[in-house]
N, C-alpha and C positions, 0 to 999 in steps of 0.2 A: 697741767702741773702748776702747783702753787709756788710762786717765786717770792720769798720773803727777803727783806733787805738787810737782815742781820749781818751777813758776811760782808756786804758792800759797806755798811755802816762801820764795821770794824776796820776795814781796809782804809777808808777815807779818814777815819779818826786818827789812825796811826800816821797817815801822811800829814795831817794837819799838826799833830804833835811834833813831828820833826820840823815842820816849817815854823812853828811858833817858838822853837828853842831860843832863838835870838831876838824875839819880838817882845815888846811891852805895849799892850793894847788895853783900851777901856771901852766897854760897851754899856750903853744906858738904854733901859727899856722904859717907855712911857705907857702907863696902863690906867684904864678907867673902868675896869671890870673886876668883879670878885667871884664870878661863876667858876665852877670847878674846871671846866674845859680850859678857860683862859689861864687859870693858875697852873694847870698841868703843862701848858705850852711854855709858860715862863720858867717853870721848874726845869724843864728839859734844856732850855737855854742856859740856865744857871749851872746845871750839872756839867754840861760840856765846857762852859767857861772855866770851871774849876780844873777840869782835865787839861785844858790848854794854858792854864795860868793867866787867864784874861781877867782883868778887873771888871767886876759886874755890879751894876746898880739898877734898882728899880725905883722909879718915881711914880707913886700912886696918886691918882686924882679921884675925888668923889664924883658920882654920877651927875650931881648938880653943878659941878664946876664948869665955868664958861669956856668956850673955845678960845677966847682971848687970853685966858689965864694959861692954857696949855701952850698956845703959840708963844706967849712971853717966855715960858720955860724953855721952849725949843730955841728961841733966839739966844738965850744965855748959853745953852749947850753948844749951839753952832759956833759960838765965839770962844768956847773953852778949849784951849789947846790940849788939855789932858784927856779930852773925850775924842775917841777915834771913830766910833760908830753909834748911831741912834736908830732904835727900832720903835715905831709906834705900834703897840699891840692892838690888833683889830679883834673885835669891833670896837669902835670909839665914836663918840658923838661928832658929827660933822667931819667925817674922815677925809673927804676930798679936800676940804679947805686946810685941814691940819697938815696933811701930807705934803702940800705945796711948800710948807715952811721948813722942811728938813733940807739943810744944805746938801748939794749934790755930792760933795766929797765925803759926807758921813752917812749917806743913805744906804746902809749895807743891806737893807731889806729890798732895795730897788723898787720902791713903791711910789716915789714922787713922780708926778707926770713928766718931769724933766728927764730923770734917769730912764723911765720906761720908754720915752721917746727916743733917747739915745740908743737904748738897747735895740729897739725895733729898726734902727738904721745901722746897727752893727758897730756903734761907736762908744758904747758905755764900757767903763772898766769894771762895772759890777754886772753880775748875772742874776736875774730873778731866782730866788732859792728853789722854786718849783721846777724851773728849767734846769738848774744844776742837778737836782734830784733825778729827774727823768733822763738827763744825759748820762749820769753815772750808771743808771740801770741799763740803758741801751748799750753802753760801752762794755759793761760786765757781761751782758747777754750776747755780745757780739752780733747785734741786730743791725743789718744793713737797712738804712732808711732812705737813701737817695733813690728817687723814682718810685718809692713805695706809696701805696694808698694809705693815708693817715686820716682818721676821722676823729675830730675833737667834738665831744658833746658837752656844750656849755661854753659860753663866750664871755665869761666874767673877767674883770680887770686883774684878779689875782692869779688866775690859772689859764683860762682859755686864750686871752689876748697874748700874753708873753709866749705861751707854747706855740700858738699859731705862727708868730714871728720866727721862733726857733726852727720849726719844721720848714718854713718857707726858705730860711737861710740854708737849710740842709738839702734843699732841692727835692723835697717830697711832693707828691701829688696830694694836696691838702683839701679837706672838707671840714668846715666848721658849722655846726648847727646849734639852734637854741630850742626853747620849749615850743616853738611854733612849727617844728618839723611835722609833716603829715604822715610820712611813712618811714619811721626810723629803721625798722628791720631791712628795708630795701638798701639802705646805705651801710648799715653795720655788717651785712653779709658780704659786701664787696671790699671791705677794708682789710689791709694787712695788719695795721695797728689801730686799736681803738683806745682813746683816752676819754674817760667820763668824769665830769666835774660839775654835777648838777645839784648834789645834795638830796636827790630823790632815791630813797633806799630801795635796793633791789630792782632798779630800773631795767637793767640788762640781765637776761637769763639765756638759757640754752636755745630759745627760739630765735634769738637775735644773731647767732654766731655760726661760723663754720670752722672746720678743723684747721689747725695750723696758725691761727691768729694769735697776736700778742695783745692782751688786755691790760691796761693800766688804770687802776681805780684811784680817783682823786676826790671821791665823794666822802660823805660822813654824816651819819645820823644814828638815831637810837631805835632799836626794835626790841621790845621786851627787856629793856634795860641793858642791851648789849650794843656796842659800837659796830655798825655795819656800813658798807659803802654803797655806791651806785650799782655795783655788779654783784649778783648772787654767786658768790664764789663756789659754793657746793654744786650749783647747777652747771657751771662751765668748766670746772677744774679737770674733768676727764677729756674735754674736747680741745681746750686752748691752754696756752700759758697765761697765767693771771698773776699780776702784782696786786695783792689784795689790800683791803682795809680791815683790821689794823695791820701794823708791822710791814708796811709797804713803803710808799713814797714819803709819808709824814716825817719819820726820823731823819731822812736825808735832807729835808728842807732846812732843818736846824743847822746841819753841817754847812749848807750853802751860805747861810748868814756869816758864819765864821770864816768861810773861804773868802767871802767878800771883805771881811774885816782885815784880812792880811793885806789887801790892796788899798786900804783906806789911808787917809792923810795922816 
């Protein structure tokens, strides 16, 4: 069965609208890209900001602008009391260095190494948006995860690492693999929940799965001009429950940013 996030998105949006009634917040996006995917992500944030009555600003940099120039702007924003949240839109040149310069209190994307570290120790007031999104899906699906076998394919900073910490805190039996795994089907067939975040289109198909599993797709790529994920949805939808790409986790991660903004300084 295909599980799209439209209903969850609507429910969470209404919840946030209620929470924002007495709030006055400002979110600033730092951007160094003009590709269509990046502009689409920024537009999604702007659309939600309008719904929540959040002041929204984008500061664009040219590809040739230096890291020092971007960091200088971040320093100004960190000290601007009117700014409650800062998001560095990825990809960006020298991302690891730039992300270190967002103050903890305004890092609503939870991407600075400091906030990620706090989250992995269960001490951060912010939740990585991808974790927020997956958590909302699991709660809506009423999926028990304590003691369940969870396989995360992909160990990246944005997805695999924070999700691994989340499932460990939830006391799951966790397996995390990367591109060096030799026998992927051996592990996928044993898992209760599979989360794939590799960017390899149609990596997972019916040969990798067994009946009754929950698959959550966090990949993203283009095949014949269409957006597809790591999991071949048509191949698995009659066997497993699948949260697909598109219209799956992605829209909920944007909501996660604004959920964090509520708890910002």
